[in-house]
C-alpha positions as semicolon CSV with decimal commas, in nm:
position;residue;x (nm);y (nm);z (nm)
1;M;-0,817;-1,210;1,981
2;S;-0,986;-0,869;1,899
3;I;-0,893;-0,651;1,595
4;L;-0,834;-0,379;1,778
5;Y;-0,557;-0,565;2,002
6;T;-0,400;-0,703;1,691
7;V;-0,404;-0,340;1,527
8;M;-0,235;-0,206;1,823
9;K;0,032;-0,486;1,867
10;I;0,142;-0,434;1,501
11;T;0,172;-0,054;1,580
12;Y;0,371;-0,107;1,863
13;S;0,569;-0,371;1,698
14;L;0,632;-0,150;1,413
15;K;0,733;0,171;1,620
16;S;0,995;-0,040;1,812
17;L;1,144;-0,174;1,486
18;I;1,150;0,202;1,346
19;S;1,344;0,288;1,647
20;E;1,563;-0,003;1,651
21;I;1,681;0,101;1,288
22;S;1,685;0,457;1,374
23;V;1,938;0,341;1,643
24;F;2,160;0,125;1,424
25;V;2,216;0,410;1,173
26;K;2,264;0,692;1,439
27;E;2,538;0,460;1,640
28;R;2,714;0,429;1,310
29;N;2,668;0,780;1,222
30;W;2,543;0,706;0,885
31;N;2,257;0,943;0,874
32;Q;2,522;1,183;0,670
33;Y;2,487;0,939;0,362
34;H;2,095;0,911;0,403
35;H;1,962;1,169;0,163
36;P;1,634;1,019;-0,047
37;K;1,865;0,972;-0,357
38;N;2,083;0,745;-0,202
39;L;1,799;0,554;-0,006
40;V;1,601;0,483;-0,320
41;M;1,901;0,387;-0,506
42;C;1,976;0,134;-0,204
43;L;1,593;0,032;-0,233
44;S;1,670;-0,032;-0,604
45;V;1,963;-0,271;-0,561
46;E;1,772;-0,453;-0,262
47;V;1,473;-0,501;-0,482
48;S;1,670;-0,625;-0,756
49;E;1,875;-0,882;-0,542
50;L;1,514;-0,992;-0,441
51;M;1,402;-1,020;-0,779
52;E;1,688;-1,257;-0,863
53;H;1,524;-1,527;-0,679
54;F;1,218;-1,526;-0,933
55;I;1,411;-1,544;-1,255
56;W;1,353;-1,861;-1,463
57;V;1,056;-1,946;-1,205
58;H;0,719;-1,963;-1,375
59;S;0,465;-1,740;-1,221
60;D;0,208;-1,995;-1,099
61;E;0,515;-2,204;-0,917
62;S;0,672;-1,891;-0,775
63;H;0,524;-1,963;-0,444
64;T;0,749;-2,243;-0,423
65;V;1,083;-2,085;-0,407
66;M;1,046;-2,085;-0,022
67;D;1,041;-2,475;-0,055
68;D;1,414;-2,482;0,005
69;K;1,537;-2,390;0,348
70;K;1,835;-2,209;0,230
71;R;1,662;-2,033;-0,033
72;A;1,381;-1,941;0,183
73;L;1,633;-1,784;0,457
74;E;1,803;-1,572;0,158
75;I;1,424;-1,436;0,046
76;T;1,348;-1,364;0,400
77;H;1,685;-1,163;0,455
78;E;1,588;-0,963;0,103
79;L;1,262;-0,881;0,202
80;A;1,393;-0,719;0,529
81;D;1,625;-0,527;0,343
82;V;1,372;-0,387;0,104
83;F;1,137;-0,310;0,419
84;N;1,431;-0,149;0,603
85;C;1,520;0,083;0,298
86;I;1,141;0,151;0,243
87;I;1,149;0,250;0,647
88;L;1,440;0,481;0,582
89;V;1,292;0,683;0,328
90;C;0,951;0,729;0,505
91;N;1,199;0,863;0,818
92;F;1,341;1,090;0,608
93;Y;1,017;1,248;0,472
94;N;0,825;1,201;0,806
95;L;0,589;0,971;0,641
96;N;0,369;0,773;0,862
97;T;0,488;0,367;0,762
98;L;0,192;0,215;0,937
99;E;-0,092;0,462;0,760
100;L;0,068;0,415;0,441
101;M;0,022;0,034;0,495
102;Q;-0,323;0,088;0,558
103;Q;-0,418;0,312;0,272
104;K;-0,693;0,157;0,013
105;R;-0,478;-0,066;-0,213
106;P;-0,434;-0,010;-0,607
107;E;-0,681;-0,195;-0,804
108;I;-0,404;-0,430;-0,945
109;F;-0,365;-0,569;-0,602
110;S;-0,701;-0,726;-0,609
111;K;-0,645;-0,941;-0,892
112;K;-0,684;-1,319;-0,778
113;S;-0,406;-1,441;-1,015
114;L;-0,161;-1,249;-0,848
115;S;0,152;-1,447;-0,784
116;P;0,499;-1,357;-0,594
117;K;0,653;-1,307;-0,924
118;N;0,411;-1,072;-1,050
119;L;0,429;-0,897;-0,702
120;I;0,793;-0,843;-0,729
121;E;0,779;-0,726;-1,112
122;H;0,536;-0,466;-0,986
123;I;0,769;-0,366;-0,690
124;S;1,079;-0,334;-0,913
125;V;0,872;-0,086;-1,164
126;E;0,739;0,128;-0,893
127;T;1,066;0,171;-0,758
128;G;1,197;0,266;-1,075
129;K;0,899;0,535;-1,103
130;L;1,017;0,629;-0,739
131;M;1,388;0,670;-0,852
132;E;1,276;0,899;-1,141
133;N;1,192;1,186;-0,903
134;F;1,557;1,210;-0,818
135;L;1,701;1,240;-1,140
136;W;1,922;1,531;-1,219
137;V;1,874;1,631;-0,858
138;E;2,163;1,828;-0,711
139;E;2,341;1,630;-0,417
140;V;2,331;1,966;-0,224
141;K;1,936;1,991;-0,246
142;L;1,902;1,640;-0,148
143;K;1,911;1,684;0,235
144;K;1,626;1,943;0,235
145;H;1,421;1,754;-0,050
146;K;1,052;1,799;-0,003
147;V;0,809;1,505;-0,030
148;N;0,528;1,543;-0,278
149;E;0,255;1,348;-0,387
150;E;0,427;1,127;-0,646
151;I;0,672;1,023;-0,399
152;T;0,410;0,951;-0,127
153;S;0,229;0,747;-0,410
154;K;0,522;0,541;-0,513
155;V;0,644;0,471;-0,173
156;T;0,311;0,360;-0,061
157;E;0,280;0,117;-0,391
158;V;0,632;-0,038;-0,330
159;L;0,541;-0,108;0,071
160;Q;0,210;-0,252;-0,005
161;G;0,315;-0,472;-0,268
162;L;0,578;-0,588;-0,051
163;I;0,350;-0,672;0,232
164;L;0,126;-0,853;-0,006
165;L;0,450;-1,050;-0,123
166;S;0,545;-1,111;0,214
167;N;0,205;-1,235;0,297
168;Q;0,207;-1,491;0,017
169;L;0,524;-1,604;0,113
170;N;0,438;-1,650;0,464
171;V;0,720;-1,391;0,618
172;N;0,640;-1,178;0,909
173;L;0,839;-0,867;0,784
174;I;0,868;-0,716;1,138
175;I;1,047;-1,041;1,282
176;A;1,249;-1,086;0,955
177;C;1,370;-0,722;0,990
178;R;1,462;-0,774;1,344
179;E;1,670;-1,090;1,247
180;K;1,836;-0,915;0,958
181;L;1,949;-0,618;1,202
182;K;2,111;-0,915;1,432
183;V;2,293;-0,986;1,143
184;L;2,385;-0,658;1,034
185;R;2,508;-0,570;1,413
186;L;2,756;-0,845;1,396
187;K;2,871;-0,753;1,046
188;Y;2,905;-0,375;1,099
189;P;3,009;-0,340;1,486
190;A;2,945;0,029;1,573
191;H;3,266;0,115;1,707
192;L;3,442;-0,013;1,368
193;V;3,230;0,106;1,105
194;K;3,146;0,481;1,257
195;D;3,105;0,718;0,966
196;S;3,260;0,475;0,708
197;V;3,204;0,121;0,610
198;D;3,482;0,152;0,354
199;D;3,757;0,188;0,620
200;Y;3,613;-0,102;0,798
201;R;3,624;-0,319;0,468
202;K;3,992;-0,207;0,389
203;R;4,091;-0,292;0,708
204;K;3,935;-0,657;0,710
205;K;4,100;-0,717;0,363
206;E;4,461;-0,599;0,522
207;L;4,415;-0,837;0,801
208;K;4,320;-1,123;0,572
209;T;4,601;-1,067;0,350
210;A;4,839;-1,074;0,639
211;M;4,702;-1,372;0,788
212;L;4,720;-1,553;0,458
213;K;5,083;-1,404;0,405
214;D;5,164;-1,543;0,772
215;L;5,038;-1,902;0,670
216;S;5,220;-1,912;0,338
């Protein structure tokens, strides 16, 4: 298989995934909440959930987190969530995700001793630096917030770190993200969560309470 064919296949798969994510959001009318501060806050939460799996694990042994099938699935889903958030940030700023992935990697990524735990630590730190760009920015200004060199740089570092981490854990991010979208479609049906997830959760809670009451 030629390198050109491989690149074309990845490009097509990524564009197709980005389109799927855009449709998923549009069907639920969630774009109204997708200004960059909310998206980066969501990214920070997802990175933290991913990092939980590496607490109390020695760096040299952090690749073994995938040995347990249940844990491996949870990590794969968390990787997909992080990737999804990065794609949404890129979409907001019209950044080309594939171009960012292909940019020259920072020197820190060339270290031979870099472990999965090192990478998630780096991703977490760079996500925090990305978040700093939105401190004290008024909500009304965020929908028209302009990208700058610092934002592009930090998004690139988080994205490239995620790619390296996924490679070390033998996870195909595009496939993982597609599988997670299937889960999310079932969890948040478009006709029930349009405009707001909170109303849907409230109805589910009320229904569960009523069912428990009937059983008692």
